Phi, psi and omega in degrees: 000160179268143180217143180258109194245133172261120183286336183197175175293136177165182174300130183313314182302330183274325190256345183281131176224143176273119188236166169256130182225157174297143174294129182283166177250139175281143179260184182301133182081006182240169176224149171262122183253141166265112187285133177250330175206146180207134183277161172254102178270153175302321181295327174301322182282328174296324176301312181298328180280348184081020186245018181253185186278353174212166180223129181281172172275128183265146000291149185215141171290135178287171180092096184238042184225294187195163178197168172233150178188187176244145183284124178266327178201157178242142179281168179307127176075009179283122187243165173085358180228164179222148178298134181095349182287139180274125186221156168267139173254114173277089192264019182289120180294132178285139181232114354285155182167173184287160175293147174244162178284142174288157184266353184278059178204164186288332178228142177220141171266135180221151173295136180306325182292348179260006184251134184237113177304142181227146182287150177298339180285351172275123182298156175300326181297316177292314189295316186285354174247019187281331194259006178240290186293308178300321180292323176300314182296316182295316182293319179302310188282317188263324182266306186294315182248346178047052182287129185264155176307138180088338175292149173274144169231127174267136173220138173270168180048051183296339176275356175287174181298311178297321179299321178293319179298318178298315181305309185296316186290321181295323179298319180296324185266004179059041173262136181269132188243141167250113191251122184261125177233162178252356179237138186293328182287354181268351185298308182299320178299317181291320177298322181295330181287338184122006175297130182288312179226148182228130182246124181257113180289350176297325182216021180227149174274117187300312185293320181291319180297316179301315179299318182292323184288313187272341178076195183300329177294330178071185180240136183250347186229139182208148169238139184226132174232027175250319180066203181059209182301321179300315175302322181294318182295324175300310179302318181297326183286346186273155178289160174313137180084001182290159183225130175249129173255118182263123181239003178198171183215066181299336179291342184256008183308122182058022183267140183240348180287117180304329181295333185272356183264035185229163170242101184288076184277138180289130175301322180301318182292326183286321188275303187280332181252003175049041177279149184239133169241117180220166187258161172221130179224122181309321182297318179289330173296319175297326178292332185259338186279151175284158175306323179295320182293316178301312180302309182305316184292316179294319179296323180291321178296314178305313181300317183294323178286313180292328178284352181085003178293311180256123175254121176269128182301143181297134180276166179253117184281140172226132172301154181303323181293343179258039184296329180299320178293320173301316181295318178295322182292324181296335185247004175296140183308323176229060188292342174075242185298141177295126178287134180239131173277113185254117180261155186299124184263147172089348179294128180305131178240175179214153170266144180298000000 
């Protein structure tokens, strides 16, 4: 089989090579998938650079998030799945937890507990993006912050993939959103998705606008994936007792200055207003959640996507041999569609 392998830590363009490897065998409780599509996330590239929250053993197959494919073989005693079934593989490594196989290859072995059957009417583009961004949006809103109908939720980077999904989910759950964007031309788009209020930091003061929108009761819940000064402003904008869950740090992208890798939160607000700033990382959630909780959350996401509540943006397909273009597209300033490595579907495969 073909596999996209990084020989060592480094820039993806420098370390990735397309190699031929033996098709792996599934062990007890595992299944062998023939991969049909797998996305290229920015976090996948940070793993290769050694700048993410975990590091695989190199040489390593890339892709540590998700894929869709069909079950080619089952390991001894593996139950609940059948050969030929189309499934999503939630390949996010649990932290702490064992190393998992990367998805940027034609065949991948996965634990049965991480496989979610999906209907054929769900496109490969939707299916292979099911287990990261939609799941993150669901967990942030419903598990991490437990936002209730009628409550306000502030979120930064509302135009990002997760941000758009949060808007859609909040509208479905009757949660009111204050959506922070940095470009004026993004305001109308977020409103059209269902965002209740949009604050543009290009020409508006975030703290003042949140106060004007929410009134004396204020806002107590927020999600942030920018960090830096903007993350600090979000905390400042919240009412006493408010909580910010930080799940990304877009302001530090490719940043090496230690001073830029901070959220300068006021000590007075933490002490006297008892505000909380804490993190969320999907890998640690997988490390702490039970297999039943993981399956429940994935099934809920599947229902929301299949039912049309959450619309995943269509990805841009690249054949595996054009991986360099896919990597470049993933990091373009306005790359638009998520790059997907699309492997030939329907070609007869075999287990080793």
